C-alpha positions in Angstrom: 0.3 0.3 -0.1 1.2 3.5 -0.7 -0.3 6.5 1.0 0.1 10.1 -0.9 -0.2 13.1 1.5 0.9 16.7 1.6 2.2 18.9 4.6 1.5 22.6 2.2 3.3 22.1 -1.3 5.2 19.0 -0.2 3.9 15.6 -1.3 4.8 13.0 1.0 4.5 9.5 -0.3 4.6 6.6 1.9 5.8 2.8 1.4 3.6 0.8 3.9 3.8 -2.8 4.3 4.8 -3.6 7.4 7.0 -5.0 8.4 9.5 -3.9 6.0 7.5 -2.5 3.5 8.5 -4.9 1.0 7.0 -4.3 -2.6 4.4 -6.9 -3.6 4.7 -5.9 -7.3 7.5 -3.1 -9.3 4.3 -1.0 -10.0 4.1 0.0 -6.2 1.8 3.0 -7.1 -0.4 4.1 -10.2 1.9 7.1 -12.0 -1.3 9.3 -13.6 -2.9 9.0 -9.7 0.6 10.8 -8.6 1.0 12.9 -11.4 -2.3 14.2 -10.8 -2.2 14.6 -6.9 0.9 16.5 -7.9 -0.5 18.9 -10.2 -3.9 19.8 -8.6 -2.0 20.9 -5.4 0.6 22.9 -7.0 3.5 20.6 -5.3 6.9 22.0 -5.1 8.8 19.4 -3.4 8.2 15.7 -3.3 9.3 13.0 -0.5 9.3 9.5 -0.7 9.9 7.9 2.8 9.1 4.3 4.4 6.0 3.8 7.0 7.9 2.8 10.3 11.6 2.1 10.8 12.3 0.7 7.0 12.3 2.5 4.3 12.3 -1.0 2.2 13.3 -4.2 2.3 12.6 -4.4 -1.5 10.7 -6.8 -3.4 8.9 -9.9 -1.9 10.7 -12.8 -4.0 7.4 -14.8 -3.5 5.2 -12.1 -5.1 7.6 -12.2 -8.2 7.5 -15.8 -8.5 3.7 -15.8 -8.8 3.9 -13.0 -11.1 6.5 -15.3 -13.2 3.6 -18.0 -13.2 0.7 -15.6 -14.2 3.1 -14.1 -17.0 2.7 -10.7 -16.0 6.2 -10.2 -14.5 7.9 -8.6 -17.5 4.8 -6.2 -18.0 5.0 -5.3 -14.1 8.5 -4.2 -14.4 7.5 -1.9 -17.5 5.3 0.2 -15.3 7.7 0.2 -12.6 10.3 1.1 -15.0 7.7 3.9 -16.1 6.7 5.2 -13.0 10.5 5.8 -11.3 11.1 7.5 -14.8 8.2 9.7 -14.0 9.1 10.1 -10.7 13.2 11.5 -11.6 11.6 13.3 -14.9 9.3 15.7 -12.8 11.0 18.9 -12.5 10.4 19.7 -8.4 13.2 18.2 -5.8 12.1 14.6 -5.4 13.7 13.9 -1.6 14.3 10.2 -0.4 13.9 9.9 3.7 15.7 6.8 4.4 15.5 4.7 7.5 16.6 1.5 8.4 17.0 -1.2 5.8 16.8 0.3 1.7 17.5 -3.1 -0.3 16.7 -3.9 -3.8 13.4 -2.9 -5.3 13.5 0.1 -2.5 17.0 1.4 -3.5 15.8 1.7 -7.1 13.3 4.0 -5.7 15.5 5.7 -3.8 18.1 6.2 -6.4 15.3 7.3 -8.6 15.0 10.5 -6.4 17.4 13.7 -6.7 18.2 14.1 -3.7 18.7 11.3 -0.9 18.9 11.7 3.0 20.2 8.3 5.2 19.6 8.1 8.8 22.8 7.2 10.4 21.6 3.6 11.6 20.4 3.3 7.5 21.8 0.3 5.4 21.6 0.1 2.0 22.3 -2.8 -0.4 20.9 -4.7 -3.8 21.2 -8.3 -2.0 19.1 -10.0 -5.2 21.9 -12.2 -5.7 21.0 -14.0 -2.5 17.9 -15.5 -4.6 20.0 -15.9 -7.8 18.2 -12.3 -9.0 19.4 -9.7 -10.0 18.3 -5.6 -9.8 15.3 -5.4 -12.2 14.1 -1.6 -11.8 16.7 -0.2 -13.6 19.4 -0.5 -10.6 21.6 -2.0 -12.9 21.4 1.3 -15.3 21.4 3.6 -12.0 24.7 2.6 -10.3 26.8 3.9 -13.4 25.9 7.4 -12.2 27.5 7.3 -8.9 30.3 4.0 -9.0 32.8 2.8 -11.5 31.9 -0.7 -13.1 34.4 -2.6 -11.2 32.2 -1.6 -7.4 29.3 -1.8 -9.0 29.8 -5.6 -10.1 31.1 -6.2 -6.0 27.8 -4.6 -5.4 25.6 -6.7 -7.1 27.3 -9.7 -7.2 28.2 -9.9 -3.4 25.1 -8.1 -2.3 27.0 -5.9 0.0 25.7 -3.8 2.1 26.6 -0.4 3.0 26.4 1.9 6.0 25.0 5.5 5.5 28.8 6.3 6.0 29.9 4.1 2.7 26.7 5.5 0.9 27.8 9.2 1.1 31.5 8.2 0.1 30.2 6.5 -3.0 27.7 9.3 -3.6 25.0 6.9 -3.4 23.5 9.4 0.1 23.4 13.5 0.3 23.1 13.7 3.3 23.7 12.2 6.7 21.1 12.5 9.7 20.9 11.2 13.4 18.6 8.1 13.4 14.8 8.4 12.8 15.3 12.1 11.6 15.3 11.4 8.1 11.7 12.4 7.1 12.2 15.7 9.6 15.4 16.7 7.8 14.0 15.7 4.2 11.0 18.3 5.2 13.2 21.0 6.8 14.9 20.6 2.9 12.3 20.8 0.9 10.7 23.8 2.5 14.4 25.6 2.2 14.6 24.6 -1.4 11.1 25.8 -2.4 10.2 28.8 0.3 10.0 32.1 -1.6 10.5 30.6 -5.0 7.9 30.4 -7.9 7.0 27.0 -9.7 8.8 28.3 -12.8 11.9 29.0 -11.2 11.8 25.6 -9.3 10.7 23.8 -13.1 13.4 25.8 -14.9 16.2 25.3 -12.7 15.0 21.4 -12.2 15.2 21.2 -16.2 18.6 22.8 -16.7 20.5 20.6 -14.4 18.8 17.5 -16.1 19.5 18.6 -19.5 23.1 19.3 -18.3 23.5 15.7 -17.0 21.5 14.3 -20.3 22.4 16.3 -23.3 25.7 17.1 -25.3 27.1 20.4 -23.3 26.2 22.8 -26.8 22.6 21.3 -26.2 22.2 22.2 -22.8 23.6 25.8 -23.0 20.8 26.6 -25.3 18.4 25.2 -23.2 19.5 27.2 -20.3 18.9 30.2 -22.5 15.7 29.4 -23.0 15.0 28.7 -19.5 16.5 31.8 -18.2 15.1 34.1 -20.7 11.6 32.5 -20.3 12.5 33.9 -16.5 13.6 37.3 -17.4 10.7 38.2 -19.4 8.3 37.6 -16.5 10.1 39.1 -14.2 10.3 42.2 -16.4 6.5 42.1 -16.8 6.2 42.1 -13.4 8.6 44.8 -12.8 6.8 47.0 -15.6 3.2 46.4 -14.3 4.4 47.5 -10.8 5.8 51.0 -12.1 
């Protein structure tokens, strides 16, 4: 079960399936429902967290085998990847607040956020190899953004568990906070990032930054010019209206 709530202009998605918030399906929530909620409420930042002591222990292996038997696994994985891509593609800051375990599919969700805050006691891992499986929601592709090929091989085939300090060292985490404070820290960060900033400014900054990572430099610079001029035009119009 996934719960969507909000604090002012900050949306909160909570993964809820106690005790470990395991995922019963790769498409753990409806993409259109999330997008509609964010649009209708004019949300400026999104926080993803786990309900209770853990972020998510990843997929329920028994559920995977049931989906294999029903011949629905591939389609559900495709929907899950589309969901995670839509989260990453949001032009608002997306923050993962990580407590406890963040394994497998849970870590793939966290890596789809733009910012990751981890508790000092958090543990991150891709332990699928224990079951002779591998990440299936983009984990093998996302790791290249943070670590070398050699380190990726080690993390995936050995199923290494990373503590908060190691996750920060590798770039998988952006901030470490006191135990039990990841959500509180995420809310404070989201408020600081959005307070006083228009939706257009937030959207344009997010677009420009993602362009810089995904486009050739000359294309990203061209897009930056357009985004800057769009903001400047709005501010000039407001100034003229005041005079």
